[in-house]
C-alpha positions in Angstrom: 12.4 -4.9 3.9 10.2 -6.9 1.5 6.5 -7.3 1.4 5.7 -11.0 1.7 3.2 -12.8 -0.7 0.2 -12.6 1.7 0.5 -8.7 1.8 1.0 -8.5 -1.8 -2.2 -10.5 -2.4 -4.1 -7.8 -0.4 -2.3 -5.0 -2.3 -2.9 -6.6 -5.8 -6.8 -6.2 -5.3 -8.7 -3.2 -6.5 -10.4 -1.1 -4.0 -12.6 2.2 -3.7 -10.9 4.9 -5.9 -9.1 7.7 -4.1 -9.7 6.3 -0.5 -7.8 5.4 2.5 -8.4 1.7 3.3 -7.5 0.3 6.8 -7.2 -3.4 7.4 -5.4 -5.8 9.7 -3.2 -8.7 8.7 -2.0 -11.1 11.5 -0.2 -8.7 13.9 0.1 -5.7 11.5 -2.3 -2.8 11.0 -2.3 -1.8 7.3 -3.5 1.7 5.9 -3.2 2.3 2.4 -4.1 5.1 -0.1 -5.6 4.2 -3.6 -5.3 6.0 -6.8 -8.0 7.0 -9.1 -8.4 3.5 -10.3 -8.7 1.9 -6.9 -5.1 0.5 -6.9 -3.1 0.8 -3.6 -0.2 3.2 -4.1 0.9 4.4 -0.6 1.2 1.8 2.3 1.6 2.2 6.0 2.3 -1.1 7.9 2.8 -1.5 11.6 0.7 -0.7 14.7 -1.9 1.8 15.3 -1.2 4.5 17.9 -3.9 6.0 20.2 -4.5 8.7 17.5 -5.2 6.2 14.7 -2.1 6.6 13.0 0.1 3.6 11.9 3.6 3.7 13.0 6.0 1.3 11.5 7.1 1.1 7.7 6.1 3.1 4.7 6.0 1.9 1.2 5.2 3.5 -2.2 4.2 1.8 -5.4 5.8 2.7 -8.7 3.6 2.1 -11.7 4.9 2.7 -15.2 2.6 2.5 -18.3 3.3 2.3 -22.0 1.7 4.6 -24.5 -1.5 2.3 -24.8 -1.9 2.7 -20.9 -0.7 -1.0 -20.2 1.2 -1.4 -17.0 4.8 -2.4 -17.9 6.5 -1.9 -14.4 4.8 -2.4 -11.0 6.8 -2.5 -7.9 6.8 -1.5 -4.3 9.7 0.7 -2.7 10.4 0.8 1.1 10.5 4.5 1.9 11.6 4.1 5.6 9.8 4.7 8.9 6.3 5.8 9.3 5.7 8.0 12.3 
């Protein structure tokens, strides 16, 4: 499963550091965890259940930095079902 361009626009923004952010996009509920710089690094995409947990798909972001701290690799990996 690939993340589409509209979802990537949401994920490429910077949010509150070390927070869990919840949003909706069309028919999907999105919940993502941000790192210390406010970049989303863990995404749950699907539908919220009665307990507020998102059931659907889980993605993790891989960020590689060079020695000066510049990002040299940035991509999202599909990790499977989120239950």
